[in-house]
C-alpha positions as a Markdown table, in Angstrom:
| # | Residue | x | y | z |
|---|---|---|---|---|
| 1 | Met | -15.0 | -9.1 | -15.5 |
| 2 | Ser | -11.8 | -8.9 | -13.5 |
| 3 | Ala | -9.6 | -5.8 | -13.9 |
| 4 | Val | -6.4 | -7.6 | -13.1 |
| 5 | Ile | -5.5 | -11.3 | -12.8 |
| 6 | Leu | -2.1 | -12.6 | -11.8 |
| 7 | Asn | -1.3 | -16.3 | -12.0 |
| 8 | Lys | 1.9 | -17.5 | -10.4 |
| 9 | Ile | 4.0 | -14.6 | -11.6 |
| 10 | His | 7.7 | -15.1 | -10.8 |
| 11 | Lys | 10.5 | -12.6 | -11.3 |
| 12 | Thr | 14.2 | -12.7 | -10.3 |
| 13 | Phe | 17.1 | -10.3 | -10.8 |
| 14 | Asn | 20.9 | -10.6 | -10.7 |
| 15 | Lys | 20.8 | -13.8 | -12.8 |
| 16 | Gly | 18.3 | -15.5 | -10.5 |
| 17 | Glu | 20.1 | -14.7 | -7.3 |
| 18 | Leu | 17.4 | -12.2 | -6.0 |
| 19 | Thr | 13.8 | -13.2 | -6.1 |
| 20 | Ala | 11.7 | -10.1 | -6.3 |
| 21 | Val | 8.3 | -11.8 | -6.9 |
| 22 | Asp | 7.7 | -15.4 | -6.0 |
| 23 | Thr | 4.8 | -17.1 | -7.8 |
| 24 | Val | 2.4 | -14.3 | -6.8 |
| 25 | Ser | -1.3 | -14.8 | -7.7 |
| 26 | Phe | -4.3 | -12.5 | -7.0 |
| 27 | Glu | -7.3 | -11.0 | -8.7 |
| 28 | Val | -8.7 | -7.5 | -8.7 |
| 29 | Asn | -12.4 | -7.0 | -9.4 |
| 30 | Glu | -13.6 | -4.4 | -11.9 |
| 31 | Gly | -14.2 | -1.1 | -10.1 |
| 32 | Glu | -12.4 | -2.2 | -7.0 |
| 33 | Leu | -9.9 | -0.2 | -4.8 |
| 34 | Phe | -7.3 | -2.8 | -4.1 |
| 35 | Gly | -4.2 | -2.3 | -1.9 |
| 36 | Leu | -0.8 | -4.0 | -2.2 |
| 37 | Ile | 0.6 | -3.6 | 1.3 |
| 38 | Gly | 4.2 | -4.3 | 2.3 |
| 39 | Pro | 7.5 | -2.7 | 3.4 |
| 40 | Asp | 10.3 | -1.6 | 1.1 |
| 41 | Gly | 11.7 | -4.5 | -0.9 |
| 42 | Ala | 8.6 | -6.6 | -0.6 |
| 43 | Gly | 8.1 | -6.6 | -4.4 |
| 44 | Lys | 5.3 | -4.1 | -4.8 |
| 45 | Thr | 7.0 | -2.0 | -7.5 |
| 46 | Thr | 8.0 | -5.1 | -9.5 |
| 47 | Val | 4.4 | -6.3 | -9.6 |
| 48 | Phe | 3.3 | -3.0 | -10.8 |
| 49 | Arg | 6.0 | -2.8 | -13.5 |
| 50 | Ile | 5.0 | -6.2 | -14.8 |
| 51 | Leu | 1.3 | -5.3 | -14.9 |
| 52 | Thr | 2.0 | -2.1 | -16.7 |
| 53 | Thr | 4.1 | -4.0 | -19.3 |
| 54 | Leu | 7.4 | -2.3 | -18.3 |
| 55 | Leu | 9.0 | -5.5 | -17.1 |
| 56 | Leu | 8.7 | -9.1 | -18.3 |
| 57 | Pro | 8.0 | -11.9 | -15.8 |
| 58 | Asp | 10.2 | -15.0 | -15.8 |
| 59 | Ser | 7.2 | -17.2 | -15.6 |
| 60 | Gly | 3.4 | -17.0 | -15.0 |
| 61 | Thr | 0.6 | -15.2 | -16.7 |
| 62 | Ala | -1.3 | -11.9 | -16.1 |
| 63 | Thr | -4.1 | -10.0 | -17.7 |
| 64 | Val | -5.1 | -6.3 | -17.3 |
| 65 | Asp | -8.6 | -5.4 | -18.4 |
| 66 | Gly | -8.9 | -8.8 | -20.0 |
| 67 | Met | -5.7 | -8.3 | -22.1 |
| 68 | Asp | -2.6 | -10.4 | -21.8 |
| 69 | Ile | 0.5 | -8.5 | -20.7 |
| 70 | Leu | 2.7 | -10.2 | -23.3 |
| 71 | Glu | 0.5 | -10.4 | -26.4 |
| 72 | Asp | -1.6 | -7.2 | -25.9 |
| 73 | Tyr | 1.0 | -4.9 | -24.3 |
| 74 | Lys | 0.4 | -2.1 | -26.7 |
| 75 | Gln | -3.4 | -2.0 | -26.0 |
| 76 | Ile | -2.7 | -2.3 | -22.2 |
| 77 | Arg | -0.6 | 0.8 | -22.3 |
| 78 | Lys | -3.5 | 2.8 | -23.8 |
| 79 | Gln | -5.9 | 1.6 | -21.1 |
| 80 | Val | -3.9 | 2.0 | -17.9 |
| 81 | Gly | -2.6 | 4.9 | -15.9 |
| 82 | Tyr | 0.6 | 4.6 | -13.9 |
| 83 | Met | 1.9 | 6.8 | -11.2 |
| 84 | Pro | 5.4 | 5.6 | -10.2 |
| 85 | Gly | 6.7 | 6.0 | -6.7 |
| 86 | Lys | 9.4 | 8.5 | -7.8 |
| 87 | Phe | 8.2 | 11.8 | -9.2 |
| 88 | Ser | 8.8 | 11.3 | -12.9 |
| 89 | Leu | 7.3 | 14.2 | -14.7 |
| 90 | Tyr | 9.3 | 16.8 | -16.6 |
| 91 | Gln | 10.6 | 19.1 | -13.9 |
| 92 | Asp | 11.5 | 21.9 | -16.3 |
| 93 | Leu | 8.0 | 22.1 | -17.8 |
| 94 | Thr | 5.2 | 24.0 | -16.0 |
| 95 | Val | 2.2 | 22.3 | -14.5 |
| 96 | Glu | 0.1 | 23.2 | -17.6 |
| 97 | Glu | 2.8 | 22.1 | -20.0 |
| 98 | Asn | 3.2 | 18.7 | -18.3 |
| 99 | Leu | -0.6 | 18.1 | -18.4 |
| 100 | Thr | -0.8 | 19.1 | -22.1 |
| 101 | Phe | 2.1 | 16.9 | -23.0 |
| 102 | Phe | 0.8 | 13.7 | -21.4 |
| 103 | Ala | -2.6 | 14.3 | -22.9 |
| 104 | Ser | -1.0 | 14.6 | -26.4 |
| 105 | Val | 0.9 | 11.3 | -25.9 |
| 106 | Phe | -2.4 | 9.5 | -25.9 |
| 107 | Gly | -3.8 | 11.6 | -28.7 |
| 108 | His | -6.1 | 13.7 | -26.5 |
| 109 | Lys | -6.5 | 17.3 | -25.5 |
| 110 | Val | -6.7 | 18.3 | -21.8 |
| 111 | Ala | -10.3 | 19.4 | -22.4 |
| 112 | Asp | -11.3 | 15.9 | -23.6 |
| 113 | His | -11.4 | 14.4 | -20.1 |
| 114 | Tyr | -11.1 | 17.5 | -17.9 |
| 115 | Asp | -14.2 | 16.5 | -16.0 |
| 116 | Leu | -12.3 | 13.5 | -14.7 |
| 117 | Ile | -9.5 | 15.6 | -13.2 |
| 118 | Lys | -11.1 | 18.9 | -12.5 |
| 119 | Asp | -11.6 | 18.3 | -8.7 |
| 120 | Ile | -7.9 | 17.6 | -8.4 |
| 121 | Tyr | -6.6 | 20.1 | -10.9 |
| 122 | Val | -8.5 | 23.1 | -9.4 |
| 123 | Gln | -6.2 | 22.7 | -6.4 |
| 124 | Ile | -3.0 | 23.2 | -8.4 |
| 125 | Glu | -4.4 | 25.5 | -11.1 |
| 126 | Pro | -3.2 | 28.6 | -9.3 |
| 127 | Phe | 0.3 | 27.3 | -9.9 |
| 128 | Lys | -0.2 | 26.2 | -13.5 |
| 129 | Asp | 2.7 | 28.4 | -14.7 |
| 130 | Arg | 5.1 | 27.1 | -12.1 |
| 131 | Arg | 7.7 | 24.6 | -13.1 |
| 132 | Ala | 6.9 | 21.1 | -11.8 |
| 133 | Gly | 10.3 | 20.8 | -10.0 |
| 134 | Lys | 9.4 | 23.8 | -7.9 |
| 135 | Leu | 6.1 | 22.4 | -6.5 |
| 136 | Ser | 5.7 | 21.1 | -3.0 |
| 137 | Gly | 5.4 | 17.3 | -2.4 |
| 138 | Gly | 1.6 | 17.4 | -2.2 |
| 139 | Met | 1.3 | 19.5 | -5.3 |
| 140 | Lys | 3.7 | 17.2 | -7.3 |
| 141 | Gln | 1.5 | 14.3 | -6.2 |
| 142 | Lys | -1.7 | 15.9 | -7.5 |
| 143 | Leu | -0.1 | 16.8 | -10.8 |
| 144 | Ala | 1.3 | 13.3 | -11.3 |
| 145 | Leu | -2.2 | 11.9 | -10.6 |
| 146 | Cys | -3.8 | 14.3 | -13.1 |
| 147 | Cys | -1.2 | 13.2 | -15.8 |
| 148 | Ala | -1.9 | 9.5 | -15.1 |
| 149 | Leu | -5.7 | 10.2 | -15.5 |
| 150 | Ile | -5.8 | 12.6 | -18.4 |
| 151 | His | -6.4 | 9.8 | -21.0 |
| 152 | Lys | -9.2 | 8.3 | -18.8 |
| 153 | Pro | -7.6 | 4.9 | -18.1 |
| 154 | Arg | -9.7 | 1.9 | -17.2 |
| 155 | Val | -7.2 | 0.7 | -14.6 |
| 156 | Leu | -5.0 | 3.0 | -12.5 |
| 157 | Phe | -1.8 | 1.9 | -10.8 |
| 158 | Leu | -0.4 | 4.0 | -8.0 |
| 159 | Asp | 2.9 | 3.0 | -6.6 |
| 160 | Glu | 3.4 | 4.3 | -3.1 |
| 161 | Pro | 1.7 | 7.6 | -4.0 |
| 162 | Thr | 1.7 | 9.1 | -0.4 |
| 163 | Thr | 5.3 | 8.3 | 0.6 |
| 164 | Gly | 6.9 | 11.4 | 2.0 |
| 165 | Val | 3.7 | 13.5 | 1.9 |
| 166 | Asp | 2.3 | 15.3 | 4.8 |
| 167 | Ala | -0.8 | 13.9 | 6.7 |
| 168 | Val | -3.2 | 16.4 | 5.3 |
| 169 | Ser | -2.2 | 15.7 | 1.7 |
| 170 | Arg | -2.4 | 12.0 | 2.4 |
| 171 | Lys | -6.0 | 12.3 | 3.5 |
| 172 | Glu | -6.9 | 14.5 | 0.5 |
| 173 | Phe | -5.3 | 12.0 | -1.8 |
| 174 | Trp | -7.3 | 9.1 | -0.5 |
| 175 | Asp | -10.5 | 11.2 | -0.7 |
| 176 | Met | -9.6 | 11.7 | -4.4 |
| 177 | Leu | -9.2 | 7.9 | -4.9 |
| 178 | Lys | -12.7 | 7.3 | -3.5 |
| 179 | His | -14.1 | 9.8 | -6.0 |
| 180 | Leu | -12.3 | 8.2 | -8.9 |
| 181 | Lys | -13.5 | 4.8 | -7.9 |
| 182 | Ser | -17.1 | 6.0 | -8.0 |
| 183 | Gln | -16.5 | 6.8 | -11.7 |
| 184 | Gly | -15.8 | 3.1 | -12.4 |
| 185 | Ile | -12.0 | 3.2 | -12.5 |
| 186 | Ser | -10.3 | 0.1 | -11.1 |
| 187 | Ile | -7.5 | 1.2 | -8.8 |
| 188 | Leu | -4.5 | -0.6 | -7.5 |
| 189 | Val | -2.4 | 1.2 | -4.9 |
| 190 | Ser | 0.7 | 0.1 | -3.1 |
| 191 | Thr | 1.8 | 1.5 | 0.2 |
| 192 | Pro | 4.1 | 0.7 | 3.1 |
| 193 | Tyr | 1.7 | 2.4 | 5.5 |
| 194 | Met | -0.4 | -0.1 | 7.3 |
| 195 | Asp | -3.0 | 2.4 | 8.4 |
| 196 | Glu | -3.8 | 3.1 | 4.7 |
| 197 | Ala | -4.7 | -0.6 | 4.3 |
| 198 | Asn | -8.0 | 0.2 | 6.1 |
| 199 | Leu | -8.9 | 2.6 | 3.3 |
| 200 | Cys | -8.9 | -0.2 | 0.6 |
| 201 | Glu | -11.8 | -2.6 | -0.1 |
| 202 | Arg | -9.4 | -5.5 | -0.2 |
| 203 | Ile | -5.7 | -5.9 | 0.4 |
| 204 | Ala | -2.9 | -8.2 | -0.3 |
| 205 | Leu | -0.1 | -8.4 | 2.3 |
| 206 | Leu | 3.2 | -8.8 | 0.5 |
| 207 | Gln | 6.6 | -9.7 | 2.0 |
| 208 | Ser | 9.8 | -10.9 | 0.3 |
| 209 | Gly | 7.9 | -11.3 | -3.0 |
| 210 | Ser | 5.3 | -13.6 | -1.5 |
| 211 | Ile | 1.6 | -13.0 | -0.6 |
| 212 | Leu | 1.0 | -13.6 | 3.1 |
| 213 | Ser | -2.8 | -13.0 | 3.0 |
| 214 | Ile | -5.5 | -11.5 | 0.8 |
| 215 | Asp | -8.8 | -10.3 | 2.3 |
| 216 | Thr | -10.8 | -7.3 | 3.3 |
| 217 | Pro | -9.0 | -5.3 | 6.0 |
| 218 | Gln | -11.7 | -6.3 | 8.5 |
| 219 | Gly | -11.3 | -10.0 | 7.4 |
| 220 | Ile | -7.6 | -9.9 | 8.0 |
| 221 | Arg | -8.0 | -8.3 | 11.5 |
| 222 | Asn | -10.7 | -10.9 | 12.3 |
| 223 | Ser | -8.3 | -13.7 | 11.4 |
| 224 | Tyr | -5.9 | -12.9 | 14.3 |
| 225 | Pro | -6.0 | -16.1 | 16.2 |
| 226 | Ser | -5.6 | -15.1 | 19.8 |
| 227 | Pro | -6.5 | -12.3 | 22.3 |
| 228 | Leu | -4.0 | -9.3 | 22.0 |
| 229 | Tyr | -2.9 | -7.1 | 24.9 |
| 230 | Ala | -1.0 | -3.8 | 25.2 |
| 231 | Val | 1.5 | -3.3 | 28.0 |
| 232 | Lys | 3.6 | -0.4 | 29.1 |
| 233 | Ser | 5.6 | 0.7 | 32.1 |
| 234 | Asp | 8.1 | 3.4 | 33.0 |
| 235 | Asn | 11.0 | 1.5 | 31.4 |
| 236 | Met | 9.9 | 0.3 | 28.0 |
| 237 | Ile | 13.3 | -1.0 | 26.9 |
| 238 | Lys | 13.7 | -3.2 | 29.9 |
| 239 | Leu | 10.0 | -4.1 | 29.7 |
| 240 | Ile | 10.3 | -5.7 | 26.2 |
| 241 | Arg | 13.2 | -7.8 | 27.4 |
| 242 | Asp | 11.4 | -9.0 | 30.5 |
| 243 | Leu | 8.2 | -9.8 | 28.5 |
| 244 | Arg | 10.1 | -11.8 | 26.0 |
| 245 | Asn | 11.8 | -13.7 | 28.9 |
| 246 | Cys | 8.5 | -14.5 | 30.5 |
| 247 | Pro | 7.6 | -18.2 | 29.6 |
| 248 | Glu | 3.9 | -17.5 | 29.5 |
| 249 | Val | 4.2 | -14.7 | 26.9 |
| 250 | Ser | 3.9 | -16.2 | 23.4 |
| 251 | Ser | 4.9 | -13.1 | 21.4 |
| 252 | Cys | 5.9 | -9.5 | 22.1 |
| 253 | Asn | 6.4 | -6.6 | 19.7 |
| 254 | Ser | 6.8 | -2.9 | 20.2 |
| 255 | Phe | 4.1 | -0.6 | 18.9 |
| 256 | Gly | 4.5 | 3.1 | 19.7 |
| 257 | Glu | 4.0 | 3.7 | 23.4 |
| 258 | Tyr | 2.9 | 0.1 | 24.1 |
| 259 | His | 4.3 | -3.4 | 23.6 |
| 260 | His | 1.7 | -5.8 | 22.1 |
| 261 | Ile | 1.7 | -9.3 | 23.5 |
| 262 | Thr | -0.1 | -12.6 | 23.2 |
| 263 | Trp | -0.4 | -15.2 | 26.0 |
| 264 | Gln | 0.7 | -18.8 | 25.8 |
| 265 | Glu | -1.3 | -21.2 | 23.6 |
| 266 | Asn | -3.6 | -18.4 | 22.5 |
| 267 | Gln | -5.2 | -18.2 | 26.0 |
| 268 | Ser | -6.5 | -15.2 | 27.8 |
| 269 | Leu | -4.0 | -13.2 | 29.8 |
| 270 | Asp | -3.5 | -14.0 | 33.5 |
| 271 | Tyr | -3.4 | -10.4 | 34.7 |
| 272 | Pro | -2.4 | -11.1 | 38.3 |
| 273 | Met | 0.4 | -13.4 | 37.3 |
| 274 | Leu | 1.9 | -11.0 | 34.7 |
| 275 | Glu | 1.6 | -8.0 | 37.1 |
| 276 | Asn | 3.4 | -9.9 | 39.9 |
| 277 | Tyr | 6.1 | -11.0 | 37.5 |
| 278 | Leu | 6.7 | -7.5 | 36.1 |
| 279 | Lys | 6.7 | -5.9 | 39.6 |
| 280 | Gln | 9.3 | -8.4 | 40.7 |
| 281 | Gln | 11.4 | -7.2 | 37.7 |
| 282 | Gly | 11.2 | -3.6 | 39.1 |
| 283 | His | 8.6 | -2.1 | 36.8 |
| 284 | Leu | 6.4 | 0.8 | 37.9 |
| 285 | Asn | 3.3 | 2.5 | 36.6 |
| 286 | Leu | 2.2 | -0.7 | 34.8 |
| 287 | Lys | -0.7 | -0.5 | 32.3 |
| 288 | Leu | -2.3 | -3.6 | 30.8 |
| 289 | Lys | -5.3 | -3.7 | 28.5 |
| 290 | Glu | -6.9 | -5.9 | 25.9 |
| 291 | Ile | -6.9 | -4.4 | 22.4 |
| 292 | Glu | -8.2 | -5.1 | 18.9 |
| 293 | Pro | -5.4 | -6.2 | 16.5 |
| 294 | Thr | -4.4 | -3.8 | 13.7 |
| 295 | Ile | -3.3 | -4.7 | 10.2 |
| 296 | Glu | 0.3 | -4.2 | 11.4 |
| 297 | Asp | -0.3 | -6.7 | 14.2 |
| 298 | Cys | -1.6 | -9.2 | 11.6 |
| 299 | Phe | 1.3 | -8.5 | 9.2 |
| 300 | Ile | 3.9 | -9.2 | 11.9 |
| 301 | Arg | 2.2 | -12.4 | 13.0 |
| 302 | Leu | 2.1 | -13.7 | 9.5 |
| 303 | Met | 5.8 | -12.8 | 9.0 |
| 304 | Gln | 6.7 | -14.8 | 12.1 |
């Protein structure tokens, strides 16, 4: 059984002027950790709001845990957990009060499903009497996850849960997701961070409301059609201009301390020719090497 099925979901805003989701279709397997990857404005939050029955699509169909988002919305709301991108708990309530309240909304007590959240809650339990608005970013994140899980949902939606969180808290959060997945919960997580795509079992790359590719992270990296190279010199700003002006360079994009390039017609790089060209342009301390494409490399290629 599939945890989530979307079939040609379409959604516009501003009386049809802005397309947020453009006939998006994908399927998430039961018990899968699935990532929706894309920059701000790609449509990730709109997809999540539709699947959690907070927003109606203009057209298309979708099911969550086998239930239709239009006909069975009341049942879906009992079976899903949703952690929105913006911290949305009651900031004037304490940690313990927030958790008790959200459990009561679903007709439960905290003790009913404490085993599900105990590994997360023990990290914030020392602050149980602190108001939620006074917690750090990482602690807010853990509390929000506990509240989304306290009724033991079958499908969990996490909308950009690690945005603005420090690197240590990000790692801890993904470790928690792996633990939850082992308990049979289907997890959909959205993120703008391309490196987090590698932590999912499968991913969908989303841009301007459309799906660019769906596969495993390794499958997407393997689909890169040509050899990829990293180049740097002592003048990186001039280097990117000169590389883009070189007729044999097919593509050139900046990635940290290197520029990533592909050669013409997906061929292997002519090292002597490129070195001579760049030295003629006055570049010093040149470094050229072949590299493995990242998810970000693949995403930019698909966008272009």
